[in-house]
C-alpha positions in Angstrom: -19.4 13.9 37.5 -21.6 10.4 37.7 -23.5 9.5 34.5 -26.7 10.0 36.4 -25.6 13.8 36.9 -23.7 13.9 33.4 -27.5 13.0 32.1 -29.0 15.9 34.0 -26.7 18.5 33.1 -27.6 17.6 29.2 -31.0 17.6 29.7 -31.3 21.1 31.5 -29.4 22.6 28.8 -31.1 20.6 26.1 -34.2 22.1 27.0 -32.9 25.3 27.3 -31.7 25.1 23.6 -34.8 23.5 22.4 -37.0 26.1 24.5 -35.3 29.3 22.9 -34.4 27.5 19.7 -35.3 29.8 16.3 -36.9 28.1 13.3 -34.0 26.4 11.0 -35.1 24.4 8.0 -36.1 21.0 8.2 -34.3 17.9 7.6 -35.6 16.4 5.0 -35.8 12.3 5.2 -34.3 10.5 2.8 -37.7 9.8 1.0 -35.5 9.3 -2.5 -34.6 6.0 -1.3 -37.9 5.1 0.2 -38.6 3.2 -3.1 -35.9 0.7 -2.6 -36.3 -1.5 0.4 -34.6 -4.5 2.5 -36.1 -7.2 0.2 -35.7 -5.6 -3.1 -33.0 -6.6 -5.0 -30.1 -4.1 -5.8 -27.3 -6.4 -6.5 -26.2 -9.7 -7.1 -27.5 -12.3 -4.4 -27.5 -15.9 -2.6 -29.8 -18.3 -4.4 -30.6 -20.8 -1.5 -27.4 -22.4 -0.7 -25.5 -21.5 -4.6 -23.3 -19.2 -4.1 -23.8 -16.4 -7.0 -20.4 -14.6 -7.8 -18.3 -12.9 -10.1 -14.7 -15.4 -10.9 -11.9 -13.9 -11.8 -8.4 -15.6 -12.7 -5.6 -13.9 -10.4 -2.5 -13.2 -13.5 -0.6 -13.6 -10.4 -1.2 -16.6 -8.5 -3.3 -18.6 -11.5 -6.2 -19.5 -8.6 -9.5 -18.0 -9.1 -10.6 -14.6 -7.5 -13.7 -14.2 -5.4 -15.0 -10.7 -6.3 -18.0 -9.7 -3.8 -17.6 -6.0 -3.7 -17.4 -3.7 -6.8 -13.6 -2.5 -7.0 -13.2 -0.1 -10.0 -13.0 3.7 -9.3 -16.4 5.7 -9.6 -18.6 2.0 -9.1 -21.1 1.9 -6.2 -20.0 2.3 -2.5 -23.2 2.7 -0.9 -23.5 -0.4 1.6 -27.2 0.6 1.3 -27.3 -0.6 -2.2 -25.1 -3.2 -2.3 -25.2 -5.2 -0.4 -28.6 -7.6 -0.7 -30.3 -10.0 1.4 -32.7 -11.2 -1.3 -32.3 -15.2 -1.1 -34.7 -15.5 -4.7 -35.2 -19.1 -3.3 -38.4 -20.7 -4.9 -38.5 -23.0 -1.9 -41.8 -21.3 0.4 -39.7 -22.2 3.4 -37.3 -20.4 2.3 -36.7 -17.5 0.8 -36.6 -15.4 4.1 -34.5 -12.7 3.5 -31.2 -13.3 5.7 -32.0 -9.5 7.1 -33.9 -10.1 10.3 -34.0 -6.8 12.4 -32.9 -3.8 13.5 -32.3 -2.5 16.4 -33.4 0.7 16.8 -33.3 3.7 19.2 -36.2 6.7 19.2 -36.8 10.0 20.6 -40.4 11.3 20.2 -40.9 15.4 19.8 -44.5 17.1 19.4 -42.9 19.1 16.0 -40.7 18.6 13.7 -38.6 22.1 14.0 -37.9 20.6 17.7 -37.0 17.3 16.0 -35.0 19.1 13.2 -32.8 21.3 15.9 -32.0 18.1 17.9 -31.0 16.0 14.7 -28.4 19.1 13.6 -27.2 18.6 17.3 -26.8 15.2 17.0 -24.7 15.2 13.4 -22.3 17.4 15.1 -22.1 15.3 18.1 -23.0 18.1 20.6 -25.2 15.7 21.9 -25.3 12.1 22.9 -28.6 10.4 21.6 -29.2 8.4 24.5 -28.4 11.1 26.5 -31.7 13.3 24.3 -33.7 10.5 24.8 -33.4 10.5 28.6 -33.6 14.4 28.7 -36.6 15.3 25.8 -38.2 12.7 24.6 -42.0 12.7 24.8 -42.1 8.8 24.9 -42.4 7.5 28.6 -42.3 3.6 27.2 -38.7 4.3 26.7 -37.5 7.5 27.9 -35.6 5.7 31.0 -34.4 3.2 28.8 -32.2 5.7 26.2 -35.0 5.8 23.9 -34.3 1.5 23.2 -36.5 0.3 21.2 -34.9 -2.9 21.1 -35.2 -5.1 17.7 -37.8 -4.7 14.9 -38.5 -7.7 13.1 -38.4 -6.7 9.3 -41.3 -9.7 8.1 -43.6 -7.4 9.4 -46.6 -7.7 6.2 -48.1 -4.1 6.3 -49.7 -5.5 3.1 -52.6 -7.6 5.2 -54.4 -5.5 7.7 -54.8 -8.3 10.0 -51.2 -8.9 10.4 -52.2 -12.4 11.9 -50.8 -15.3 9.9 -52.6 -18.7 10.6 -50.7 -21.9 11.1 -53.0 -24.9 12.2 -53.9 -24.3 15.5 -52.0 -21.7 16.1 -52.1 -18.3 15.5 -49.2 -15.9 15.1 -49.7 -12.0 15.6 -48.2 -9.6 13.8 -44.2 -9.7 15.3 -44.4 -5.9 16.2 -47.6 -5.8 17.6 -45.5 -5.1 20.9 -44.4 -1.9 19.4 -47.5 -0.6 18.6 -47.0 1.9 22.0 -44.1 3.2 20.7 -43.6 3.0 17.1 -47.0 2.7 15.0 -47.1 1.5 11.6 -46.9 4.0 9.5 -43.7 4.4 11.3 -42.4 1.2 11.3 -43.7 0.9 7.7 -41.4 3.7 6.7 -37.8 2.7 8.3 -38.2 -0.8 6.5 -39.3 0.9 3.2 -36.2 3.0 3.4 -32.8 1.3 3.4 -30.4 1.9 6.1 -27.8 0.6 8.1 -26.4 1.2 11.5 -25.7 4.2 12.7 -28.3 6.4 10.4 -30.9 8.4 12.2 -34.6 8.9 10.1 -36.9 11.1 10.1 -40.9 10.2 10.2 -43.8 11.2 11.9 -46.9 9.5 13.2 -50.5 10.0 15.0 -47.6 10.1 18.2 -45.7 13.0 17.0 -41.9 13.4 15.0 -39.4 10.6 15.4 -36.0 10.6 15.1 -35.0 6.6 14.8 -31.5 6.0 15.4 -30.8 2.4 13.5 -28.3 0.8 16.1 -27.7 -3.1 14.9 -28.7 -5.5 12.3 -29.5 -9.3 13.2 -28.4 -11.4 9.8 -29.1 -15.1 9.6 -24.9 -15.8 8.2 -26.2 -18.9 7.3 -28.4 -18.3 4.7 -25.1 -16.1 3.4 -23.1 -19.6 3.4 -22.5 -21.4 1.0 -22.5 -24.9 2.1 -21.1 -28.1 0.9 -22.3 -31.6 2.7 -19.3 -33.9 3.2 -19.5 -37.2 2.2 -20.4 -38.6 5.5 -22.0 -41.4 7.1 -25.8 -41.0 7.6 -26.4 -39.5 10.5 -28.4 -40.4 13.2 -31.8 -39.3 14.8 -32.5 -36.4 16.6 -32.7 -36.7 20.7 -31.1 -40.4 20.3 -29.5 -40.7 23.5 -25.8 -42.6 23.9 -23.9 -43.9 26.3 -20.2 -43.8 25.8 -18.5 -47.2 27.6 -16.3 -46.6 30.2 -16.3 -43.0 30.4 -20.0 -42.5 31.3 -20.7 -39.9 29.4 -23.8 -38.9 28.3 -24.4 -37.2 25.2 -27.5 -36.2 23.1 -27.2 -36.7 18.8 -29.3 -34.3 17.3 -27.7 -33.7 14.4 -25.2 -33.2 15.2 -22.1 -36.1 17.1 -19.5 -36.4 19.7 -16.1 -38.0 18.8 -16.2 -41.6 18.0 -18.6 -43.4 20.6 -18.8 -47.3 21.2 -22.9 -48.3 21.5 -23.5 -52.2 21.9 -20.1 -52.8 20.6 -20.7 -50.6 17.6 -18.9 -47.6 16.2 -20.3 -43.9 15.5 -18.5 -41.5 13.8 -18.6 -37.9 14.7 -16.6 -34.8 16.0 -15.6 -33.2 19.2 -17.0 -29.8 17.6 -20.1 -31.4 16.9 -21.4 -32.6 20.6 -20.3 -29.3 21.8 -21.9 -26.9 19.3 -25.0 -29.4 20.0 -25.3 -28.6 23.6 -24.7 -32.6 23.7 -23.1 -33.0 27.7 -25.3 -33.5 30.3 -24.7 -32.4 33.8 -21.2 -33.9 34.0 -18.1 -33.0 36.5 -15.5 -30.2 35.0 -13.5 -32.9 35.0 -14.9 -35.4 32.9 -16.0 -32.5 30.7 -12.3 -31.3 31.0 -11.8 -35.0 29.3 -13.7 -33.8 26.3 -12.8 -30.1 26.2 -11.9 -28.5 22.7 -8.8 -26.5 21.9 -8.2 -23.8 19.5 -5.1 -21.8 17.9 -5.1 -19.2 16.3 -2.6 -17.8 13.7 -2.7 -14.1 12.8 -1.0 -12.6 9.5 -1.4 -9.0 9.2 -2.6 -5.6 10.0 -3.7 -3.8 13.2 -7.7 -4.8 12.2 -6.8 -8.5 11.6 -5.8 -8.6 15.3 -8.9 -6.6 16.3 -10.5 -9.4 13.8 -8.7 -12.4 16.0 -9.9 -11.3 19.3 -13.9 -11.3 18.6 -13.0 -14.4 17.0 -11.4 -15.9 19.9 -14.3 -14.2 22.1 -16.7 -16.1 19.9 -15.2 -19.0 20.6 -14.2 -18.7 23.8 -18.2 -18.3 24.9 -19.0 -21.7 23.3 -16.6 -23.4 25.9 -13.4 -23.7 23.5 -10.4 -23.2 25.1 -7.4 -21.6 23.6 -4.1 -24.0 23.6 -1.5 -23.9 26.3 1.9 -23.9 24.7 3.7 -27.2 25.7 0.5 -28.8 26.6 0.4 -32.8 26.8 -2.6 -34.7 26.3 -3.8 -36.4 29.9 -4.5 -40.1 27.7 -2.6 -43.0 27.2 -0.9 -41.7 24.3 3.0 -41.6 24.9 5.9 -40.4 23.2 9.1 -42.4 23.3 12.5 -41.8 23.2 15.2 -44.4 23.6 19.2 -42.8 24.4 22.2 -45.6 24.2 25.3 -44.7 25.4 28.8 -46.8 25.3 31.6 -47.1 28.1 34.3 -48.7 28.3 35.3 -48.4 24.1 32.3 -50.2 23.8 32.4 -53.2 26.4 29.5 -52.3 27.9 26.4 -50.3 26.7 23.6 -48.2 28.3 20.4 -47.6 27.3 17.5 -45.4 28.4 14.0 -44.8 27.6 12.1 -42.0 28.4 8.5 -41.9 28.4 6.3 -39.1 28.5 2.5 -38.0 27.1 2.4 -36.5 23.6 2.6 -32.6 22.8 -1.5 -31.7 22.5 -2.4 -30.6 19.5 -5.2 -28.0 18.8 -8.6 -29.5 18.4 -9.9 -26.5 15.5 -7.1 -24.4 13.5 -8.1 -21.2 12.8 -5.6 -18.9 10.4 -6.5 -15.0 10.0 -5.1 -14.2 6.4 -3.7 -11.1 5.3 -3.4 -10.5 1.5 -1.6 -7.3 1.1 2.4 -8.3 0.8 3.5 -10.7 -2.0 3.0 -14.8 -1.5 0.3 -14.3 0.3 -1.6 -16.8 -1.0 1.2 -19.2 -1.0 2.0 -18.7 2.2 -1.9 -19.9 4.1 -1.4 -23.2 1.7 2.3 -23.9 3.1 0.6 -23.5 6.9 -2.1 -26.0 6.0 0.2 -28.7 4.8 0.7 -30.1 8.2 -2.9 -29.8 9.6 -4.7 -31.0 6.2 -2.3 -33.9 6.7 -3.5 -34.0 10.2 -7.2 -34.6 8.6 -6.1 -36.8 6.2 -4.6 -39.6 8.7 -8.1 -39.6 10.4 -7.5 -36.9 13.2 -10.4 -35.0 14.5 -9.4 -31.1 13.3 -12.0 -28.4 12.5 -9.1 -26.3 9.8 -11.2 -22.7 9.4 -9.1 -20.2 7.4 -10.0 -16.2 7.9 -9.2 -12.8 6.8 -8.6 -11.3 3.4 -6.9 -14.3 1.9 -10.2 -16.2 2.6 -12.4 -13.1 1.3 -10.4 -13.1 -2.1 -10.3 -17.1 -2.5 -13.9 -18.4 -1.2 -14.9 -21.6 -2.8 -10.8 -21.5 -4.5 -9.7 -22.6 -1.5 -12.3 -25.9 -0.9 -10.7 -26.7 -4.0 -6.9 -26.0 -3.4 -7.1 -27.7 -0.1 -10.3 -29.4 0.4 -9.8 -30.7 3.9 -10.7 -27.1 4.9 -13.7 -26.7 7.1 -14.4 -23.2 6.9 -13.5 -20.0 4.8 -14.8 -16.9 6.3 -14.4 -13.1 5.3 -13.4 -10.3 7.8 -16.8 -9.4 7.8 -17.9 -12.6 10.0 -15.2 -12.5 12.4 -17.7 -12.3 15.1 -19.9 -14.7 13.6 -18.0 -17.8 13.5 -20.0 -19.7 16.2 -22.9 -19.4 14.1 -21.2 -20.9 11.0 -19.5 -23.5 12.9 -22.7 -25.1 13.3 -23.4 -26.2 10.0 -19.5 -27.2 9.6 -20.8 -29.2 12.8 -23.0 -30.8 10.9 -20.4 -32.3 8.5 -20.6 -29.6 5.6 -17.7 -27.7 4.3 -19.0 -23.6 4.4 -17.8 -20.5 2.8 -19.4 -17.0 4.0 -17.4 -14.4 1.8 -21.4 -13.0 1.0 -21.5 -8.7 1.4 -23.1 -8.5 4.9 -23.5 -5.6 6.9 -21.4 -5.6 10.6 -23.1 -6.4 13.3 -22.2 -5.6 16.8 -20.0 -8.2 19.0 -22.6 -10.4 20.3 -19.5 -11.8 22.7 -16.6 -10.0 24.2 -13.7 -10.4 22.3 -10.4 -12.1 24.1 -8.1 -9.4 24.4 -4.3 -9.8 24.3 -3.5 -7.1 26.5 -5.3 -5.9 30.1 -3.8 -2.6 29.2 -4.6 -1.8 25.9 -7.6 -2.2 23.6 -8.5 -2.4 20.0 -11.7 -0.5 18.8 -13.2 -1.1 15.5 -14.7 2.1 14.4 -14.9 2.1 10.7 -15.0 -1.1 8.5 -14.1 -1.2 4.6 -12.6 1.1 2.5 -13.9 3.0 -0.9 -10.3 4.0 -2.1 -9.5 2.8 -5.5 -5.8 2.5 -4.7 -4.6 0.6 -8.0 -2.4 -1.3 -5.9 -4.5 -2.3 -2.8 -6.3 -5.6 -2.7 -8.6 -3.9 0.7 -11.7 -2.9 -1.4 -12.0 -6.4 -2.3 -11.6 -8.4 0.9 -13.0 -5.8 3.5 -15.6 -4.1 0.9 -17.0 -1.2 1.5 -17.3 1.2 4.6 -19.3 0.8 7.3 -19.0 3.3 10.1 -20.0 2.2 13.9 -22.9 4.2 15.5 -21.2 6.6 17.4 -23.4 5.5 20.9 -22.0 1.7 20.1 -18.3 2.9 20.2 -18.9 5.0 23.1 -20.6 2.3 24.8 -17.3 -0.3 24.2 -14.6 2.0 25.6 -16.7 2.8 28.1 -16.6 -0.7 29.2 -13.5 -1.3 28.6 -12.1 1.8 31.0 -14.3 0.2 33.9 -12.5 -3.3 33.6 -9.0 -1.2 33.8 -7.8 -0.8 30.1 -5.7 2.1 30.1 -4.9 3.2 26.5 -7.5 2.3 23.3 -6.8 2.6 19.9 -9.4 3.5 17.0 -9.2 1.7 14.4 -10.3 1.6 10.6 -8.6 0.8 7.2 -9.1 4.5 6.3 -10.2 6.5 10.1 -10.6 9.7 8.1 -13.7 8.4 6.3 -15.7 7.5 9.7 -19.3 8.7 9.4 -19.6 9.6 5.8 -21.3 6.5 4.9 -24.2 7.4 7.9 -27.5 9.8 6.8 -26.6 12.0 8.2 -23.1 12.1 8.0 -20.8 12.5 11.0 -17.1 13.4 11.2 -14.2 11.7 12.5 -12.5 15.0 14.5 -16.3 14.6 16.7 -15.8 11.1 17.2 -12.4 11.7 18.9 -13.5 14.9 21.4 -16.1 12.5 22.2 -14.4 9.0 22.9 -11.4 11.3 24.5 -13.7 12.9 27.3 -14.7 8.8 27.9 -14.4 9.2 31.9 -11.7 6.9 33.1 -9.6 6.5 29.8 -6.0 8.0 30.0 -4.9 7.5 26.5 -6.7 7.5 22.7 -4.4 6.6 19.5 -6.2 6.1 16.3 -4.9 4.6 12.9 -5.1 4.3 10.3 -5.2 8.4 8.6 -5.0 8.9 4.8 -3.6 12.0 3.4 -7.1 12.4 0.7 -9.8 12.7 4.0 -7.1 13.7 6.9 -8.6 17.2 7.5 -6.5 20.0 9.8 -9.5 19.7 12.4 -8.5 15.9 13.1 -4.6 17.2 13.9 -7.0 20.3 15.7 -9.2 17.7 17.9 -5.7 15.8 18.9 -4.3 18.8 19.8 -7.3 19.9 22.1 -8.0 16.6 23.4 -6.3 15.8 26.6 -6.4 12.0 26.4 -5.3 12.3 22.5 -1.6 10.9 21.8 0.8 13.1 19.6 1.8 10.6 17.2 -0.4 10.2 13.7 0.4 7.3 11.3 -0.1 8.9 7.7 0.6 6.7 5.1 1.7 8.8 2.3 2.9 6.0 0.4 5.4 8.1 -2.5 6.6 11.8 -2.6 6.0 11.8 -6.3 3.2 13.4 -7.9 2.8 11.2 -10.9 3.0 8.2 -8.7 0.5 9.2 -6.4 -1.9 9.6 -10.0 -0.9 6.5 -11.2 -1.4 5.0 -7.6 -5.5 6.6 -7.4 -4.0 8.4 -4.1 -6.5 11.3 -4.9 -3.7 14.0 -3.0 -0.5 15.3 -3.3 3.0 15.6 -2.0 1.7 19.2 -1.4 -1.5 18.3 0.6 0.8 15.6 2.3 3.5 18.1 3.3 0.6 20.8 4.1 -1.0 17.9 7.0 2.5 17.9 8.1 2.9 21.3 8.6 -0.5 21.7 10.8 1.1 19.1 13.1 4.2 20.8 13.2 2.2 24.0 14.2 0.0 22.5 16.8 1.8 19.7 18.7 5.6 20.3 17.8 6.8 17.6 19.0 4.5 14.8 17.5 5.5 11.7 16.3 4.8 10.9 12.6 5.3 7.7 11.2 4.1 6.5 7.8 4.2 3.8 4.5 5.8 4.0 1.1 5.9 2.1 -1.9 9.1 1.8 -3.7 9.3 0.2 -7.0 5.7 1.3 -8.3 5.1 0.7 -12.2 6.7 3.5 -14.2 8.5 4.7 -11.2 11.8 6.6 -12.6 14.6 7.5 -10.5 13.7 11.2 -9.7 10.5 9.9 -8.8 12.0 7.6 -6.3 14.6 10.5 -5.3 11.2 12.6 -5.0 10.1 9.9 -2.2 13.4 10.2 -0.3 13.2 14.2 -0.3 9.8 14.0 1.5 11.6 12.3 4.1 14.4 14.4 4.7 11.6 17.1 5.1 9.2 15.3 7.2 12.1 13.1 9.3 9.8 10.8 10.2 9.7 8.7 13.3 9.7 5.1 11.5 8.0 4.0 8.0 7.2 0.9 7.3 8.6 0.3 3.4 7.9 -2.8 0.9 9.0 -2.6 -2.7 5.9 -3.2 -4.7 4.2 -6.3 -5.4 1.1 -6.9 -8.0 -2.2 -8.4 -6.5 -4.8 -9.7 -7.5 -7.7 -8.0 -9.1 -5.9 -4.5 -8.8 -5.4 -2.3 -11.6 -1.2 -2.2 -11.8 -0.8 -5.7 -11.5 -1.5 -6.0 -15.5 0.4 -3.1 -16.2 3.2 -3.6 -18.8 5.5 -0.6 -17.0 6.7 -3.2 -14.4 9.8 -2.5 -12.5 12.2 -5.5 -12.2 13.1 -6.9 -8.5 16.4 -5.9 -8.8 15.5 -1.8 -8.9 12.3 -2.4 -6.5 15.6 -4.2 -3.9 18.3 -1.7 -4.8 15.6 1.1 -3.7 14.4 -0.6 -0.8 17.9 -1.1 0.5 18.2 2.8 0.2 14.9 4.3 1.4 15.4 1.8 4.4 18.9 3.3 5.2 17.4 6.2 5.5 14.7 5.2 8.1 17.0 4.3 10.6 19.0 7.0 10.3 15.8 9.3 11.3 14.7 6.5 13.7 17.8 7.0 15.1 17.9 11.2 15.0 14.5 11.1 16.2 15.2 9.2 18.9 18.5 10.8 20.2 16.0 14.3 21.1 15.0 12.4 23.8 18.0 11.8 25.9 18.2 13.0 29.0 14.3 13.6 29.3 11.3 12.5 31.4 8.8 10.8 29.7 5.3 9.5 30.3 5.4 5.4 30.3 2.3 3.4 30.0 3.3 -0.3 31.5 2.7 -2.7 29.3 4.2 -6.4 29.7 7.3 -7.6 31.0 10.5 -7.6 29.0 10.8 -10.8 27.5 14.3 -10.5 26.8 15.1 -9.0 30.3 12.7 -10.6 32.6 13.9 -8.0 35.7 12.6 -5.2 32.8 9.2 -4.0 32.3 8.3 -2.6 28.3 5.9 0.8 28.4 4.9 3.0 25.1 5.3 7.0 25.5 3.0 9.0 23.8 4.7 9.1 21.0 4.7 5.2 20.6 8.1 5.0 21.3 8.7 1.5 23.1 10.7 2.3 26.5 12.7 -0.6 28.6 13.5 0.3 32.5 14.0 -2.1 35.3 10.7 -2.6 37.5 8.5 -5.4 38.6 5.6 -6.3 35.6 3.0 -7.8 38.9 3.2 -4.4 40.5 3.4 -2.1 37.0 1.2 -3.3 34.8 -1.1 -0.8 33.5 0.5 2.1 35.7 1.8 5.3 34.2 5.5 5.9 35.1 7.9 8.8 35.0 11.0 7.3 33.5 14.1 9.4 32.5 15.8 8.4 29.2 19.3 7.6 29.5 19.7 5.2 26.7 18.1 5.9 23.0 18.4 3.2 20.3 17.0 3.1 16.6 13.9 1.4 17.8 13.5 1.6 21.9 14.8 3.8 24.6 15.9 2.8 27.6 15.9 4.7 31.3 15.4 4.6 35.3 12.3 5.6 37.0 12.2 8.7 38.7 9.9 11.7 40.5 11.1 13.9 38.3 8.1 15.3 36.2 7.9 15.1 32.5 9.5 17.4 30.2 
């Protein structure tokens, strides 16, 4: 069914429902929140370029921990209240809030009753906002656009009845005047006065009728949220000064940003290639000339799938700026040479032969990005170790930009600049898709720290996917849990769910690009929608995304036993594209340890979920995460963990010995276990993991399974690699150029601990 046909069917159904609907209880908008404004100080703020932040010295690393989010159990987790954009700047020219605008869609109704009934259907995910706007909205101006209103400028002044600001001879009218026929001023004022976030749906009345308004996205000036420190550099050139590089004929403009080391009139003027790219300095040069000055980057990603997805977004931003990834073993095109000399002796040393080999030096990246993870022990030390060689390049005078992103960046903040002064940019995960904006200040000769709490904005550029077959799609960021061992709430902040429509649009675009499988990502994915107004359910999202035409497979990670509903299991069972695979970390099999961890669930609750999975999907794969050696864990507690593993027989378990993390309660407890005990338990549990992994894969022998081919087997180039719906890796003979992205039936004839092997077959899947 085409999109137009789908909309037509939805329209007919919607109209029939609305015409026959009986009266229901009216939805009450969040009027109790209306006393809070977007610009009202609700939490700690940024004062100009001065970073106000709670600093705590970590008992683990001795470094200062950068705390931007509430981390104590029972603390506020509503992003509308803790994310604040008030700069409190006395400079009249710079006191505007970093929150600039909201992107909105709306549906206009003649009565509150119809609006309320529609909201109920939208909340239950039975209807799509865009479809409903196209079907039943009374707004002729936006109906054909699926209700899209566009951006609402938040600088509108409702106290000024004229809504006109005079500036010399120019007059700037109300920035939202063009919306008067769509959203009258009274509706706009309600929206601006009501704290909201992407995904929220607000109801308000105006002289046009009753509006359902959905917040689709936010526009934030991330540079106003950043701490900016000027480097000690030479005085910058005047803006728009034309320079000519001798010999190359390359022309650039120096508009606060400079390009390389240019010689003009016999003098050297210092700058950076990054500054030239960011300043749009190149003027109508040929591709060959541009290539000579082209910037390259290298990104190193540590940690979980969330970091992998963030790295793809970072790369998408860089490539949109004309900065390309560095190819392995790429060589410089310059005259610089790497000289090696080999001397051999013949006839007892009577003759010597010397050979000199000359080749261009191996090219080094112009921009280094380290996307960090802080989950495991010694995370900070690993970062400093990795940065060492690149910091030396900068000290030696090389033109290199160093960026530290991810969780360690969020955790350490300005401390990173003090430890490694060569770093140019420190940015938390919430800024992954805004690195281009932050690099502007770096190009102007500044060091930048961007770790302030912020609402997550939709991507302004397309991520650079690492696969052409499978893709990550973020659906919720952050985590509101307060597990006593976990640093994630400190580094990734509070939960922020993306709008359903934004997720569906991204998945639909991926399918149109040829992707066959999508994995929905969330630190606590079962909490999806609980932060929205009105609340949504992850099980509903699964059904919606799983029904996107053309999508072959749907996965999701990571579930939390405290919130994973039996409805999620049912949604997987009832959605043909959903893979029979569940990743549910239980962390410990002991109720006393689970309580000490602050997990909020018991072993019985976890086993109840497993029972539901086995009941609805008997052949499903179940994987998990486990921590051993948690403070106070007794031998019996550990045996309880082994017992739950024997009961479930997981397909794979990610195991780790407990390691204290900064700013977590358990790190300060005095009942820590010795390393000897922790390593002993880790060894014992890993033996059981291998045993169960072997048993679970052994059941696949002689079965025919459907494999989605992803890549070549790097160890055997004549083979391809793919995965079953269970997530098992499968190798078999085949041409990757022919089979990449194809679903192939394979009969398994070899089962190993962590992979399967077989041969292509025409037999049906068993």
